[in-house]
C-alpha positions in Angstrom: 13.8 4.7 -11.8 13.7 3.7 -15.3 9.8 2.4 -16.6 10.1 -1.4 -17.9 6.8 -1.0 -19.6 4.3 1.5 -21.2 1.2 1.1 -19.8 -1.4 0.7 -22.8 -5.4 2.0 -23.1 -6.0 -1.9 -23.2 -4.4 -2.6 -19.9 -5.9 0.5 -18.3 -9.3 -0.6 -19.4 -8.7 -3.9 -17.8 -7.8 -2.3 -14.8 -10.8 -0.1 -14.5 -13.3 -2.7 -15.3 -11.5 -4.7 -12.4 -12.1 -1.8 -10.2 -15.6 -1.3 -11.6 -16.4 -5.1 -10.8 -15.5 -4.5 -7.1 -17.5 -1.1 -6.6 -20.4 -2.4 -8.5 -22.5 -5.3 -7.0 -26.5 -5.9 -7.1 -27.2 -3.9 -4.7 -26.3 -0.7 -6.6 -28.9 -1.3 -9.2 -31.4 -0.6 -6.6 -31.0 2.5 -4.9 -30.7 4.4 -8.2 -34.1 2.7 -8.8 -35.5 3.3 -5.8 -34.4 7.4 -5.9 -35.6 7.3 -9.4 -39.1 6.4 -8.4 -39.2 8.5 -5.0 -38.1 11.7 -6.3 -40.3 11.6 -9.4 -39.6 14.7 -11.7 -36.7 15.8 -9.5 -34.6 12.3 -10.3 -31.9 14.3 -12.2 -31.0 16.5 -9.6 -31.2 13.5 -6.8 -28.9 10.9 -8.9 -26.4 13.8 -9.3 -26.0 14.1 -5.4 -26.1 10.3 -5.4 -23.1 10.2 -7.5 -21.0 12.6 -5.4 -21.1 9.6 -2.6 -21.5 6.9 -5.0 -18.9 7.6 -7.7 -16.8 10.8 -6.9 -15.8 9.9 -3.3 -14.9 6.5 -3.9 -12.6 7.6 -6.9 -11.0 10.2 -4.5 -10.8 7.1 -1.5 -8.6 4.9 -4.2 -6.6 8.2 -5.4 -6.0 8.8 -1.5 -4.3 5.4 -1.4 -2.0 6.5 -4.2 -1.1 9.7 -3.1 0.0 8.5 0.3 1.3 5.4 -1.1 -0.1 3.6 1.8 -1.6 0.0 1.8 -5.2 0.3 3.3 -7.4 2.2 5.7 -5.0 1.4 8.9 -2.2 3.2 7.5 -4.2 6.0 5.9 -5.7 6.7 9.6 -2.6 6.2 11.6 -1.3 10.2 11.6 -4.4 10.3 13.9 -3.1 7.7 15.8 -2.6 4.0 16.0 -5.5 3.2 18.5 -7.8 5.5 16.3 -6.6 3.4 12.9 -7.2 0.2 14.4 -10.8 0.8 15.9 -11.9 3.0 12.5 -10.5 -0.4 10.3 -11.9 -2.4 12.6 -15.6 -0.4 12.4 -15.3 0.0 8.2 -14.7 -3.7 8.2 -17.7 -4.7 10.3 -19.7 -2.1 8.3 -18.8 -3.6 4.9 -18.9 -6.9 6.2 -21.1 -8.8 8.4 -23.2 -5.9 9.4 -24.7 -4.6 6.7 -23.2 -4.9 3.2 -22.2 -8.5 3.0 -26.0 -9.7 4.2 -27.3 -7.6 1.2 -25.6 -9.6 -1.4 -28.4 -12.1 -0.3 -31.2 -10.1 0.1 -30.9 -8.1 -3.1 -31.0 -11.1 -5.7 -33.9 -12.5 -3.6 -35.9 -9.4 -3.8 -36.0 -9.0 -7.4 -35.8 -12.4 -8.2 -38.2 -14.4 -5.8 -39.9 -12.1 -3.6 -42.2 -10.7 -6.3 -43.1 -14.3 -7.1 -44.3 -15.8 -3.6 -46.8 -14.3 -0.9 -46.0 -12.1 1.7 -46.5 -14.4 4.1 -44.1 -17.0 2.7 -41.3 -14.7 1.7 -39.5 -15.1 5.3 -39.3 -18.7 4.5 -38.0 -18.4 1.1 -35.2 -15.9 2.2 -34.4 -17.9 5.4 -33.9 -21.1 2.8 -32.2 -18.8 -0.1 -29.8 -17.1 1.9 -28.8 -20.6 3.9 -27.9 -21.8 0.6 -26.3 -18.6 -0.6 -23.9 -17.9 2.8 -22.9 -21.8 2.9 -21.4 -21.6 -1.0 -19.7 -18.4 0.3 -18.3 -20.5 2.9 -17.2 -23.5 0.6 -15.7 -20.6 -1.7 -14.0 -18.5 0.7 -12.7 -21.6 2.1 -11.2 -23.2 -1.2 -11.0 -20.1 -3.0 -9.6 -21.1 -6.4 -10.1 -20.0 -10.4 -14.0 -20.5 -10.0 -14.7 -17.2 -8.5 -12.1 -15.2 -10.5 -13.5 -16.7 -13.9 -17.1 -15.7 -12.6 -16.2 -12.4 -12.1 -13.9 -12.1 -15.3 -17.1 -13.3 -17.3 -20.2 -13.2 -15.8 -19.9 -9.6 -14.0 -19.6 -8.0 -17.8 -22.6 -10.3 -18.8 -24.9 -9.3 -16.1 -23.9 -5.3 -16.6 -24.5 -5.8 -20.3 -27.7 -7.1 -19.4 -28.7 -4.0 -17.2 -27.2 -1.9 -19.6 -29.8 -3.4 -22.6 -32.6 -2.7 -19.9 -31.8 1.0 -19.5 -31.3 1.5 -23.3 -35.0 -0.5 -23.9 -36.6 2.0 -21.2 -34.8 4.8 -22.7 -36.1 4.2 -26.3 -39.8 2.9 -25.0 -40.5 4.3 -21.8 -43.4 3.0 -19.6 -44.4 6.9 -19.1 -42.3 10.5 -18.8 -41.1 12.2 -15.7 -42.7 15.2 -16.3 -45.3 16.0 -13.4 -44.3 13.1 -11.3 -44.8 13.7 -7.8 -42.0 14.4 -5.8 -42.7 12.2 -2.1 -41.1 12.5 1.2 -37.8 14.2 1.9 -37.1 14.2 -1.7 -39.4 17.6 -1.7 -36.7 19.5 0.4 -33.0 19.1 -0.8 -32.9 16.5 -3.8 -29.0 16.9 -4.3 -28.7 16.5 -0.4 -30.4 13.8 0.2 -29.2 11.9 -3.0 -25.7 12.6 -1.3 -27.2 10.6 1.8 -28.8 8.1 -0.2 -24.7 7.5 -1.6 -23.7 6.6 1.9 -25.9 3.2 1.4 -23.7 2.1 -1.8 -20.5 1.7 1.1 -18.2 2.4 -1.6 -16.1 5.0 -0.5 -15.8 3.1 3.0 -14.9 0.2 0.5 -12.3 2.3 -1.3 -9.9 2.9 1.2 -9.3 -0.8 0.8 -9.6 -1.1 -2.8 -6.8 1.4 -3.8 -3.9 -1.3 -3.1 -5.6 -3.8 -5.1 -5.8 -1.4 -8.4 -1.9 -0.1 -7.5 -1.0 -4.0 -7.3 -2.6 -4.4 -10.6 -1.1 -1.9 -12.3 2.2 -2.7 -10.9 1.9 -6.1 -11.8 1.9 -5.2 -15.5 5.4 -3.6 -15.2 4.9 -0.1 -13.9 7.6 0.7 -11.3 7.4 4.7 -10.8 5.4 5.3 -7.7 4.0 8.9 -9.4 3.3 7.1 -12.9 1.4 4.5 -10.7 -0.7 7.1 -8.9 -1.8 8.5 -12.1 -2.8 5.5 -13.8 -4.6 4.5 -10.4 -6.5 7.9 -10.6 -6.8 7.7 -14.5 -8.7 3.9 -14.3 -10.6 5.4 -11.4 -12.0 8.2 -13.3 -13.0 5.6 -16.0 -14.8 3.2 -13.7 -16.4 6.3 -12.2 -17.6 7.3 -15.2 -19.4 4.0 -16.2 -21.0 3.9 -12.7 -22.5 7.2 -13.0 -23.9 6.7 -16.3 -25.5 3.6 -15.5 -26.9 5.2 -12.0 -28.2 8.4 -14.2 -30.0 5.6 -16.2 -31.3 3.6 -13.7 -32.6 6.4 -12.0 -34.2 7.5 -15.1 -35.8 4.0 -15.1 -37.4 4.3 -12.0 -39.0 7.4 -12.5 -40.3 6.8 -15.6 -41.5 3.1 -14.2 -44.3 5.4 -12.2 -46.1 5.7 -15.6 -46.8 1.8 -14.9 -46.4 0.7 -11.6 -46.6 2.5 -7.8 -44.0 3.5 -5.6 -42.5 -0.1 -4.5 -41.1 -0.8 -1.0 -37.5 -1.0 -2.1 -35.7 -0.9 -5.0 -35.4 -4.3 -5.5 -38.9 -5.0 -5.8 -39.4 -2.1 -8.6 -36.4 -3.6 -10.3 -38.1 -6.9 -10.4 -41.4 -5.2 -11.9 -39.4 -3.2 -14.2 -37.6 -6.2 -15.6 -40.6 -8.3 -15.9 -42.2 -5.4 -18.1 -39.6 -5.4 -20.4 -38.4 -9.2 -20.7 -41.0 -11.1 -19.0 -40.7 -13.8 -16.3 -38.1 -15.3 -17.9 -35.8 -12.5 -17.9 -36.4 -11.6 -14.3 -35.1 -15.5 -13.9 -31.9 -15.0 -15.9 -31.1 -11.5 -14.2 -31.9 -13.1 -10.5 -29.6 -16.2 -11.3 -26.6 -13.8 -12.6 -27.2 -11.4 -9.8 -27.1 -14.1 -7.5 -23.8 -15.4 -8.8 -22.2 -12.1 -8.8 -23.0 -11.2 -5.6 -21.7 -14.4 -4.2 -18.5 -13.2 -5.8 -18.8 -9.8 -4.2 -19.3 -11.9 -0.9 -16.6 -13.9 -1.1 -14.6 -11.1 -2.0 -15.7 -9.1 1.0 -15.4 -12.4 3.3 -11.9 -13.5 2.5 -10.7 -9.7 2.7 -12.7 -9.8 6.1 -11.0 -13.1 7.6 -7.4 -12.2 6.0 -7.4 -8.7 7.7 -8.6 -10.0 11.3 -6.6 -13.2 11.5 -3.7 -11.0 10.8 -4.6 -7.9 13.4 -6.4 -10.9 15.8 -4.6 -13.8 14.7 -6.2 -15.6 18.1 -8.7 -17.3 15.5 -7.9 -18.5 12.2 -8.2 -17.2 8.9 -11.3 -20.4 8.2 -13.0 -19.3 11.8 -13.3 -15.8 10.6 -14.3 -17.2 7.3 -17.5 -19.2 9.4 -18.0 -16.5 11.5 -18.7 -13.6 9.2 -20.8 -15.8 7.0 -23.0 -17.2 9.7 -23.1 -13.5 10.8 -24.4 -12.4 7.4 -26.8 -15.2 7.2 -28.5 -14.3 10.2 -28.6 -10.2 9.5 -29.7 -11.2 6.0 -33.1 -12.6 7.2 -34.0 -9.5 8.8 -34.9 -8.4 4.8 -33.6 -5.6 2.5 -35.6 -3.0 3.9 -34.4 -3.6 7.5 -30.8 -3.6 7.0 -31.0 -0.5 4.8 -33.1 1.8 7.5 -30.7 -0.1 10.2 -27.5 1.2 8.6 -28.5 4.7 8.3 -27.5 5.9 11.7 -24.2 4.0 11.6 -23.5 5.6 8.0 -24.3 9.0 9.5 -21.4 8.4 11.8 -18.8 7.0 10.2 -19.0 8.7 6.6 -18.1 12.4 7.9 -15.0 10.5 9.4 -14.0 8.3 6.1 -14.9 11.9 4.0 -12.5 14.2 5.9 -10.0 11.0 6.4 -9.8 10.9 2.3 -9.4 14.6 1.7 -6.9 14.8 4.3 -5.0 12.2 2.7 -5.2 14.1 -0.7 -4.1 17.4 0.8 -1.4 15.8 2.9 1.5 16.7 0.6 0.8 20.1 1.4 1.4 19.9 5.0 3.8 17.2 4.7 1.1 14.9 6.7 1.4 16.5 10.1 -0.1 14.5 12.8 -1.9 17.9 14.0 -4.1 18.5 10.8 -5.2 15.2 11.3 -6.1 15.5 14.9 -7.6 18.5 14.9 -9.8 18.2 12.0 -11.2 14.4 12.8 -11.8 15.5 16.8 -13.9 18.7 15.0 -15.8 16.2 13.1 -16.4 13.5 15.2 -18.7 15.3 17.8 -21.3 16.4 14.9 -20.7 13.1 13.5 -22.2 11.2 16.4 -24.8 13.4 16.8 -26.1 13.1 13.3 -26.0 9.6 13.9 -28.3 9.7 17.0 -30.5 11.7 15.0 -30.8 9.2 12.4 -30.9 6.7 15.2 -34.5 4.9 16.0 -37.1 7.1 17.6 -36.5 5.7 21.1 -32.8 7.0 20.8 -33.5 9.9 18.8 -36.5 11.5 20.8 -34.8 10.7 24.2 -33.9 14.2 26.5 -30.4 13.7 26.0 -30.2 13.8 22.2 -32.9 16.0 21.8 -30.5 18.6 23.3 -27.7 17.7 21.3 -29.7 18.1 18.1 -31.6 21.1 19.5 -27.9 22.9 19.5 -26.8 21.5 16.3 -29.8 22.4 14.7 -29.8 25.8 15.8 -25.8 27.0 15.7 -24.8 24.3 13.0 -25.3 25.3 8.9 -26.7 22.0 6.9 -27.8 20.2 10.1 -30.9 19.6 8.6 -29.7 18.0 5.4 -27.3 15.8 7.6 -24.0 17.9 7.0 -23.8 19.4 10.3 -20.4 18.0 10.5 -19.0 20.2 7.6 -18.8 23.6 9.1 -16.8 22.3 12.4 -14.4 20.0 10.0 -13.5 23.3 8.1 -13.0 25.1 11.5 -11.0 22.1 12.8 -8.8 21.9 9.5 -7.8 25.6 9.8 -6.8 25.5 13.5 -4.8 22.5 12.7 -2.9 24.4 9.3 -2.6 27.4 11.5 -0.5 25.4 14.5 1.5 23.3 11.6 2.2 26.6 10.0 3.5 28.3 13.4 5.5 25.6 14.4 7.2 25.5 10.7 7.9 29.0 10.9 9.4 28.8 14.4 11.4 25.8 13.4 12.9 27.6 10.3 13.9 30.7 12.5 15.2 28.5 14.9 17.5 26.8 12.3 18.3 30.2 10.8 19.3 31.4 14.2 21.6 28.1 14.7 23.2 28.9 11.4 23.8 32.3 12.1 25.7 31.2 15.4 27.6 28.9 13.7 28.9 31.6 11.1 
């Protein structure tokens, strides 16, 4: 097939910018700032870990869709089994939808735009009012999707990011303090890179990447590119550009957070810290402008997730209409958002500790699948060996009443004794590798037997 269009650098930048916009929401601002404050002088190694799961893994997720030429996570996971693929897809949509990610689109701009300017006693009331208005607008926009959302995404998101970049540049040239000698607090004292990797789970970008991939591929094909190989290469190139930009901003924000300790104490969460830092450099006017821009950009993210959720679920479960799913997602997200940013973050940890290993192995298996012809046996053995320690890691990160129960303690005691990297939250890595090796061995034996039988059959005919 001959190409009908030669892809230009300008078009590549347009696609990369679109991918960046899909990934980078206001919540992506708060985690690096919080990491910078908490890790102090270890901010650089901490943010390296964060970048691994916050940018590199999402890039690999998009590449996996391109390599396998699938249309989303359901098709990507089908070699493991259709039932598993369905359950995994539903879980992903719930996690990046009403359970965790979508509620944060309201709580993040509230945290650094309003929470720092009202009393602690009245904050819940203001959050209720703010989130009610926010998700009412999300429902209206999702039910009547028009060019307003696309217009905002195209023009306001770049303006929002530009303001963030200006904040970083000013903080670099006029820092509030120095990172030298800053105390490394809590878990960051033991394995800053590993903890940064775990914190990167909170972006949930890797979970979303296996759905975003097809959007990027469709955008590239819309420019007239037809060859699947060329589409895959351009998808990866666009992903590298977007991931590089995100990594630079993450590193800058972590530096801003670390140097802010020269003027502020460690904040309760990254949203509050970002509000304090913005006020320091730009005054109240800057905080309000950033909060308004963040509200609107977060709303476009919420609309995008809500419409994707409603479209997918109305297709998978057509008993209810698209409009019904839109309202359900928005109402649930509104309810969850009123638990507050920090509560949502803490509640997400055990679920992310469980699902991320399964997502990581699925992405890596998909990328490597041409080597073993996407053989189902390799997928199954790797996933089974990953699943069990992932469950235990999730239980270990659960609330104390669960994590300290006798049953869970017996499981975690076994893993801590026999599984490498348990303390860092990566007990699943060694079993996953073992499962992959077993799967490859079985696949290889079957291939050899099939080739031998084919050779014997040919000799009989001759």
